[in-house]
C-alpha positions in Angstrom: 159.9 -55.9 246.2 161.3 -56.5 242.5 158.2 -57.7 241.1 156.3 -54.6 242.7 158.3 -52.1 241.4 158.6 -53.5 237.8 154.9 -54.0 237.9 155.0 -49.5 238.7 157.6 -49.1 235.8 155.0 -50.6 233.4 151.6 -48.6 234.6 153.6 -45.4 234.2 154.9 -46.5 230.7 151.2 -47.2 229.8 149.6 -44.0 230.8 152.4 -42.0 228.5 150.9 -43.3 225.4 149.1 -40.5 223.6 145.1 -41.7 223.4 144.4 -41.8 219.5 142.3 -38.4 217.7 138.8 -39.8 216.6 138.5 -39.1 213.3 135.4 -38.2 211.6 134.1 -40.3 208.4 130.9 -39.8 206.3 129.4 -41.9 203.5 132.1 -40.4 201.0 134.9 -42.1 203.0 132.9 -45.6 203.0 131.9 -45.1 199.1 133.5 -42.0 197.0 132.0 -41.0 193.7 128.8 -39.6 194.8 126.2 -38.1 192.0 124.7 -35.6 194.3 124.8 -36.0 198.1 122.6 -33.9 200.9 122.3 -33.6 204.6 122.5 -32.5 208.0 126.1 -33.8 208.8 129.5 -34.1 206.3 129.9 -36.0 203.4 133.3 -37.0 203.7 135.9 -35.7 206.7 137.2 -32.9 204.2 133.8 -30.9 204.8 134.2 -30.4 208.3 133.5 -26.5 208.4 131.5 -26.2 205.0 127.9 -25.2 204.9 125.1 -28.4 204.9 122.3 -26.2 204.8 120.9 -22.8 204.6 118.0 -21.7 206.7 115.6 -19.3 207.3 114.3 -17.6 210.2 110.7 -16.0 210.7 111.7 -12.7 210.5 113.3 -13.7 206.9 116.9 -13.5 207.6 118.8 -16.4 206.1 122.1 -17.7 206.9 124.1 -20.6 206.2 124.7 -23.5 208.8 128.2 -25.1 209.2 129.0 -28.5 209.7 130.6 -28.8 213.6 134.1 -30.8 214.1 131.6 -34.1 215.0 130.5 -34.1 211.6 127.2 -32.6 212.4 125.6 -29.5 211.9 125.8 -26.7 214.6 122.8 -26.7 216.2 124.4 -24.1 218.5 125.0 -21.3 215.8 124.2 -18.2 217.1 121.9 -17.8 214.6 119.0 -20.2 216.4 117.1 -17.6 218.2 113.6 -18.4 217.7 112.3 -20.9 215.4 110.3 -22.3 213.1 113.8 -22.7 210.8 112.9 -23.3 206.9 115.7 -25.3 205.0 115.9 -23.2 202.1 119.0 -25.1 200.6 120.6 -28.0 201.1 124.2 -28.1 199.6 125.3 -30.7 197.3 128.4 -31.8 198.9 129.5 -34.6 196.4 130.7 -31.2 194.6 128.7 -32.2 191.4 126.5 -28.7 191.9 123.0 -30.1 192.5 122.3 -28.0 195.3 118.5 -28.6 196.4 117.0 -25.2 196.8 113.7 -25.0 194.8 110.7 -25.5 197.2 108.2 -27.3 194.9 105.3 -26.0 196.4 106.1 -22.0 195.8 107.3 -20.7 199.5 106.8 -23.5 201.2 109.9 -25.2 202.8 110.5 -28.5 204.9 111.8 -27.5 208.4 114.8 -28.0 210.3 114.4 -29.8 213.7 116.8 -28.8 216.4 116.1 -31.6 218.5 114.7 -34.0 217.1 116.4 -37.2 219.2 118.1 -35.2 222.2 120.1 -32.8 220.8 120.3 -34.0 217.2 118.6 -32.2 214.0 116.1 -33.7 211.2 114.7 -32.3 208.6 110.7 -32.7 208.9 109.3 -32.3 205.4 106.4 -30.2 205.4 107.1 -29.7 201.4 108.9 -31.4 198.6 112.2 -29.7 197.3 114.1 -29.8 194.2 117.7 -28.7 192.5 117.9 -26.3 190.2 120.5 -27.9 188.4 119.4 -31.1 186.6 121.2 -34.2 186.2 121.4 -35.9 182.8 119.8 -39.0 182.0 121.0 -41.7 184.3 120.8 -45.6 182.9 120.6 -48.2 185.7 122.7 -49.4 188.0 122.1 -46.6 190.2 121.8 -46.4 194.2 120.5 -44.6 196.6 120.9 -44.1 200.3 118.8 -42.3 202.7 118.1 -41.9 206.8 114.5 -41.4 207.0 111.5 -42.2 209.1 107.9 -42.3 208.6 105.9 -40.8 211.4 102.8 -43.2 210.6 100.7 -45.0 207.7 99.0 -41.8 206.1 97.1 -44.4 203.9 98.9 -43.9 200.9 102.6 -44.3 199.5 105.4 -41.7 200.8 108.1 -40.7 198.5 111.3 -40.2 200.4 113.7 -38.9 197.2 113.5 -39.0 193.6 115.9 -38.9 190.7 115.2 -37.3 187.3 111.6 -36.7 185.8 111.0 -40.5 184.8 111.5 -41.1 188.3 113.9 -43.6 190.2 112.1 -43.7 193.7 112.6 -45.3 197.0 109.5 -44.6 199.0 107.5 -45.6 202.1 105.0 -48.2 200.9 101.4 -47.6 199.9 100.7 -50.3 203.1 101.9 -49.6 206.6 105.2 -50.8 207.7 107.3 -51.2 204.4 109.3 -49.9 201.8 109.6 -50.3 198.2 111.6 -48.9 194.6 109.7 -47.5 191.9 111.6 -47.4 187.9 108.6 -47.8 185.9 106.5 -50.2 188.4 106.3 -50.7 192.3 108.2 -53.4 193.3 107.0 -55.6 196.1 107.4 -54.0 199.7 110.2 -54.7 202.2 109.5 -54.8 205.8 110.1 -51.6 207.4 108.3 -50.1 210.9 106.3 -47.0 210.7 107.6 -44.7 213.3 111.1 -46.2 213.7 114.2 -44.2 212.5 115.7 -46.3 209.4 119.1 -46.6 207.4 117.7 -47.4 203.8 119.8 -47.8 200.8 118.2 -49.2 197.4 119.7 -50.4 194.3 118.0 -50.0 190.7 118.9 -52.6 188.8 116.0 -54.1 187.1 115.2 -57.6 188.2 118.3 -57.9 190.1 117.0 -54.8 192.6 118.1 -54.9 196.0 116.8 -52.8 199.3 118.7 -52.8 202.2 116.7 -51.8 205.7 119.3 -51.1 208.3 121.7 -53.3 206.7 119.7 -56.5 206.3 119.3 -56.8 202.4 116.5 -58.1 200.2 117.1 -59.2 196.9 115.5 -60.1 193.4 113.3 -56.9 193.4 111.5 -55.6 190.2 110.8 -51.7 189.8 111.6 -51.9 186.0 114.3 -51.0 184.1 113.4 -47.6 183.5 116.0 -44.9 183.4 116.2 -41.6 185.6 115.3 -39.3 183.2 116.9 -36.1 183.0 115.7 -33.6 185.2 116.3 -32.4 188.8 116.6 -34.4 192.1 113.9 -34.2 194.8 114.5 -34.3 198.5 112.7 -34.6 200.8 110.1 -35.6 198.4 107.1 -36.3 199.9 104.4 -33.4 200.6 102.3 -32.0 202.1 101.3 -34.4 205.0 104.6 -34.2 206.7 104.9 -37.5 207.9 108.2 -38.1 206.8 111.3 -36.8 208.3 115.0 -37.6 206.7 118.3 -37.0 207.7 120.9 -37.5 204.9 120.0 -38.9 200.9 122.8 -39.5 198.2 122.8 -41.2 194.8 125.3 -42.8 193.0 125.5 -44.0 189.2 126.7 -47.5 190.0 125.9 -51.1 192.2 127.6 -50.1 195.9 125.3 -52.4 197.2 128.5 -54.1 198.9 128.8 -51.1 201.1 125.2 -51.3 202.1 126.3 -52.5 205.6 128.7 -50.4 206.2 127.0 -47.6 205.3 123.9 -48.4 207.7 126.4 -49.2 210.5 127.9 -45.7 210.1 124.4 -43.8 209.9 123.1 -45.8 213.1 126.2 -44.9 215.2 125.9 -41.2 214.2 122.5 -40.5 214.4 122.0 -42.6 217.6 119.3 -44.6 216.2 
């Protein structure tokens, strides 16, 4: 009887221990100091409740969409009463004022999809957008991180995002099932299956450049030594075929390749792919 009473007391004590709250973490909580960052979730925990994007309904009414407590934009906002919904602005959550707010093809915007993967949103790239506020010329090394998918190979390369007028570019390659970097020349493609969502990251560092595909890093790429060139950021970049979907994108003016695996793991967990 003594042993039975002691076991019951242990169970009672264990049940009184509170369950720790789950705390959201974004890419900025893994590696801070982004030059610019945009997406359908929070850059870091401090951005919960802030505006991530601004959307427009067919009746031309516009509204900012806030980030919900789970870190993802609120797809249940009462504004969503009948689509399609144009994304007319992606707010730069880094705090550096590089909002993406100009349609490269006048009046044509990417679409917000509310349920691309279950109840998760996505950006459908029907048109490229860029920032009104330009960035200064940024020399290598520069790092980029994106979550994206090419639905099918269209016979050409598909740029995902571009930094500056000279163009530091990460893109789906001009061959099927591949990605590469561009900073003056195209680097050799790295395997990345089409019709599959990927966490991609790139380091522009001349002959020491790298690409990470879902946490697996390929080194020794050579996209050229060019700088970004002063100019706007472009994200989403490719148009008009609409074969690319994206979820988030950010740039850092330093080598963050040591954090590529952690960023990929977090992105896979958040976006359920």
